[in-house]
PLY file of the C-alpha trace (Angstrom):
ply
format ascii 1.0
element vertex 280
property float x
property float y
property float z
element edge 279
property int vertex1
property int vertex2
end_header
65.61 164.44 153.61
69.07 165.58 154.23
69.84 166.60 158.12
72.95 168.26 159.52
74.94 165.53 161.06
75.52 166.31 164.79
79.00 165.51 164.37
81.91 166.07 166.84
85.38 166.31 165.26
87.60 164.24 167.46
90.83 165.95 167.45
93.62 163.30 167.79
95.43 165.23 170.35
92.89 164.38 172.91
94.12 160.73 172.53
97.91 161.32 172.75
98.21 159.36 176.02
97.04 156.18 174.60
100.55 155.06 173.39
103.79 156.59 174.35
105.19 155.74 171.01
104.61 154.05 167.82
107.35 152.88 165.51
107.74 151.35 162.07
110.21 148.45 161.90
111.42 147.30 158.38
110.97 143.64 158.44
111.49 142.79 154.62
112.27 144.41 151.41
110.98 142.57 148.35
112.20 143.90 145.00
109.84 142.89 141.91
111.03 139.85 139.89
112.75 140.74 136.87
109.61 139.37 134.81
107.40 142.39 135.89
109.79 144.83 134.40
110.33 142.82 131.42
106.62 142.82 130.72
106.51 146.55 131.35
104.05 146.09 134.21
103.61 148.82 136.80
101.50 147.57 139.75
99.49 150.17 141.48
97.45 148.00 143.88
98.56 145.61 146.56
96.78 143.09 148.63
97.89 140.65 151.24
97.15 136.97 150.05
97.31 133.45 151.56
100.70 132.04 153.14
102.60 135.45 152.96
101.94 135.77 149.28
100.76 139.09 147.74
98.23 140.02 144.88
99.24 143.05 142.76
97.11 144.63 140.12
98.23 146.91 137.18
95.16 148.96 136.59
96.36 150.33 133.16
96.84 146.89 131.64
94.25 145.14 133.75
96.70 142.59 134.87
96.43 140.75 138.19
99.54 139.19 139.59
100.06 136.74 142.15
103.59 136.99 143.87
104.84 134.04 145.60
107.15 133.74 148.43
110.15 133.00 146.28
109.24 135.57 143.73
107.31 133.20 141.50
104.48 134.88 139.39
101.00 133.83 138.42
99.32 136.33 135.99
95.73 136.83 134.67
93.61 139.43 132.84
95.48 141.70 130.81
93.63 142.53 127.45
91.96 139.33 127.30
94.77 137.14 127.13
93.30 134.63 129.14
89.80 133.12 128.85
88.48 136.02 131.05
89.84 139.60 131.43
89.05 142.77 133.36
87.83 145.93 132.04
88.43 148.61 134.88
89.35 146.61 138.09
89.09 148.90 141.19
89.79 146.36 143.93
90.90 142.91 144.61
91.25 140.91 147.91
91.03 137.32 149.70
87.89 136.10 151.33
86.88 132.60 152.55
85.23 131.97 149.03
88.37 132.91 147.24
90.01 135.95 145.54
87.44 138.59 144.50
88.10 141.21 141.99
85.62 144.08 141.55
85.10 145.35 138.00
83.67 148.96 137.89
82.90 149.38 134.38
81.70 145.77 133.79
79.70 145.99 137.08
80.80 142.36 138.08
82.53 140.65 140.85
84.88 137.98 139.54
85.74 135.07 141.93
89.05 133.27 141.46
90.59 130.42 143.36
93.90 130.71 145.11
95.70 129.93 141.93
93.80 132.58 139.99
91.62 130.30 138.12
88.17 131.64 137.35
85.25 130.26 139.46
82.53 132.37 138.55
81.15 135.80 137.99
78.36 137.95 139.55
76.54 140.82 138.09
75.83 143.96 140.20
72.14 144.85 139.92
71.50 147.57 140.32
74.48 148.77 138.27
76.46 150.43 140.77
79.68 151.38 138.95
81.57 151.14 142.16
84.80 153.03 142.75
85.93 151.77 145.95
85.71 148.38 147.85
86.49 146.67 151.22
85.94 143.36 152.89
85.24 142.63 156.59
87.01 139.93 158.56
83.91 137.74 157.81
84.13 137.84 154.15
81.29 140.40 153.51
82.18 142.80 150.76
81.20 146.46 150.73
81.16 148.82 147.82
81.00 152.50 147.42
79.20 154.07 144.58
79.45 157.77 143.90
76.61 157.41 141.57
74.34 156.64 144.60
76.71 158.19 147.04
76.07 155.21 149.35
77.97 152.11 150.45
76.22 148.69 149.57
76.97 145.13 151.09
77.53 142.07 148.97
77.38 138.48 150.49
78.46 135.49 148.66
78.00 137.22 145.43
74.53 138.67 146.20
74.28 142.43 146.33
71.77 143.95 148.82
69.97 146.70 146.87
69.41 148.83 149.93
72.28 150.81 151.08
74.28 149.75 154.04
75.25 153.32 154.63
73.47 156.11 152.80
75.77 159.09 152.87
73.27 161.57 151.16
71.77 161.90 154.75
74.97 163.27 156.16
75.01 166.70 154.91
78.42 167.69 156.25
80.47 164.59 155.16
82.33 165.61 152.21
81.00 164.04 149.21
84.50 163.36 147.53
85.41 159.98 149.05
89.00 158.78 148.82
89.12 155.41 150.43
87.11 152.98 152.47
88.59 150.43 154.91
87.43 147.96 157.46
89.17 147.06 160.68
89.42 143.83 162.81
86.09 144.58 164.54
84.14 145.53 161.60
84.18 149.13 161.98
84.08 150.80 158.55
86.15 153.96 158.07
85.74 156.44 155.17
88.64 158.88 154.27
87.31 161.95 152.73
89.11 164.52 150.37
88.88 167.23 153.16
91.24 164.80 155.33
88.86 163.60 157.79
87.93 160.00 158.69
84.42 159.25 159.37
83.73 155.68 161.21
80.76 153.59 161.07
79.79 150.40 163.15
79.67 147.16 161.58
75.76 147.67 161.43
76.33 150.95 159.39
75.70 153.33 162.26
77.58 156.45 162.40
79.97 156.72 165.67
82.43 159.51 165.07
84.55 161.75 162.80
88.39 162.33 163.10
90.38 165.18 161.70
93.62 163.59 160.56
95.55 166.90 160.10
97.60 165.49 157.54
98.47 167.20 154.23
97.12 165.34 151.18
95.93 162.23 153.04
95.33 159.47 150.57
95.39 155.99 152.32
93.40 154.75 155.14
95.03 151.81 157.03
93.29 150.14 159.76
95.49 148.05 162.15
94.05 146.19 164.97
92.19 148.94 166.86
94.11 151.77 165.37
93.59 153.77 162.24
96.56 155.32 160.20
96.49 157.63 157.41
99.28 158.26 154.86
100.04 160.40 151.91
101.74 159.64 148.80
105.01 160.97 150.10
105.16 158.35 152.88
104.16 160.79 155.80
101.71 159.44 158.07
99.66 159.90 161.43
97.82 157.65 163.92
94.41 159.55 163.99
93.45 158.41 167.49
96.61 159.68 169.17
98.26 162.06 166.78
101.55 160.35 166.51
103.33 161.08 163.46
104.96 158.18 161.37
107.40 158.14 158.44
107.72 155.49 155.56
111.31 155.17 154.78
112.23 157.42 151.67
113.20 154.27 149.52
109.56 153.45 149.23
108.36 157.07 147.96
106.40 157.75 146.18
103.92 155.22 147.72
101.86 153.52 145.35
99.45 151.53 147.86
99.39 150.56 151.40
97.54 147.72 153.05
97.79 146.05 156.70
97.50 142.67 158.14
97.71 141.95 161.69
100.56 144.25 162.89
102.18 144.54 159.69
101.70 146.93 156.80
102.88 146.22 153.48
103.88 149.39 151.10
103.73 149.07 147.48
106.37 151.09 145.62
107.21 151.39 141.85
109.82 148.33 141.98
109.36 146.75 145.30
107.23 145.77 148.28
108.28 147.22 151.96
106.88 145.12 154.75
106.90 147.25 158.06
105.96 145.88 161.51
104.02 148.44 163.68
105.34 148.42 167.35
103.12 150.11 169.83
105.24 151.06 173.09
0 1
1 2
2 3
3 4
4 5
5 6
6 7
7 8
8 9
9 10
10 11
11 12
12 13
13 14
14 15
15 16
16 17
17 18
18 19
19 20
20 21
21 22
22 23
23 24
24 25
25 26
26 27
27 28
28 29
29 30
30 31
31 32
32 33
33 34
34 35
35 36
36 37
37 38
38 39
39 40
40 41
41 42
42 43
43 44
44 45
45 46
46 47
47 48
48 49
49 50
50 51
51 52
52 53
53 54
54 55
55 56
56 57
57 58
58 59
59 60
60 61
61 62
62 63
63 64
64 65
65 66
66 67
67 68
68 69
69 70
70 71
71 72
72 73
73 74
74 75
75 76
76 77
77 78
78 79
79 80
80 81
81 82
82 83
83 84
84 85
85 86
86 87
87 88
88 89
89 90
90 91
91 92
92 93
93 94
94 95
95 96
96 97
97 98
98 99
99 100
100 101
101 102
102 103
103 104
104 105
105 106
106 107
107 108
108 109
109 110
110 111
111 112
112 113
113 114
114 115
115 116
116 117
117 118
118 119
119 120
120 121
121 122
122 123
123 124
124 125
125 126
126 127
127 128
128 129
129 130
130 131
131 132
132 133
133 134
134 135
135 136
136 137
137 138
138 139
139 140
140 141
141 142
142 143
143 144
144 145
145 146
146 147
147 148
148 149
149 150
150 151
151 152
152 153
153 154
154 155
155 156
156 157
157 158
158 159
159 160
160 161
161 162
162 163
163 164
164 165
165 166
166 167
167 168
168 169
169 170
170 171
171 172
172 173
173 174
174 175
175 176
176 177
177 178
178 179
179 180
180 181
181 182
182 183
183 184
184 185
185 186
186 187
187 188
188 189
189 190
190 191
191 192
192 193
193 194
194 195
195 196
196 197
197 198
198 199
199 200
200 201
201 202
202 203
203 204
204 205
205 206
206 207
207 208
208 209
209 210
210 211
211 212
212 213
213 214
214 215
215 216
216 217
217 218
218 219
219 220
220 221
221 222
222 223
223 224
224 225
225 226
226 227
227 228
228 229
229 230
230 231
231 232
232 233
233 234
234 235
235 236
236 237
237 238
238 239
239 240
240 241
241 242
242 243
243 244
244 245
245 246
246 247
247 248
248 249
249 250
250 251
251 252
252 253
253 254
254 255
255 256
256 257
257 258
258 259
259 260
260 261
261 262
262 263
263 264
264 265
265 266
266 267
267 268
268 269
269 270
270 271
271 272
272 273
273 274
274 275
275 276
276 277
277 278
278 279
């Protein structure tokens, strides 16, 4: 039975004293190799990989790209040109078991080694048709399914059929989910279409909700114990202390954003911008 969540929206102005200032410092500008343009690829997802490398995904062509330090490329997927392909990839990321790709329409998790060679695939049962995914620091994968309006956990390719977080019981959490993300402590954040962020503990217990007060909020970015929200125009805010941030205009519109340690990687149409987040 649904019940009304006794939720307190934590307005971020209450936390404005936590940090005097937050700065974004450009540390690297990585233009795409010419080969990406020659192949008419348009990556719209990014993920940090190992040893300073990146993973890119062009969801339209179902092409997964490994981008090396010197601009060298590895590519797999893409309309079945290899011995395996993706149907509707919605997420990729690095875990201790290798690189995972979640395929929504195929209801599969594809595991690759760090050279993008296929290791194995796992079927999702029940069939979730997941739209969103995130991995925690210990390698556990979490999938959001709008069909069930729940978040499920996957460990070593095995799906727990019982929801980790059943959002159906929270009647005042907007059912339109934009993104899920997990910070270094295992706290899971949910960004909803009404520009609120809802935080849950590692065990799936609700902790609090925060109003972002950012127009057209689209990306949820955890960084250490902080949470940032950005829109596609590059405007951002630290939701716990209401500090405004701005991604340099050269990288707008923003295609995707991912964090690692104290850095965030901003995916633009023809480059990756790496920013160091400085707390003062």
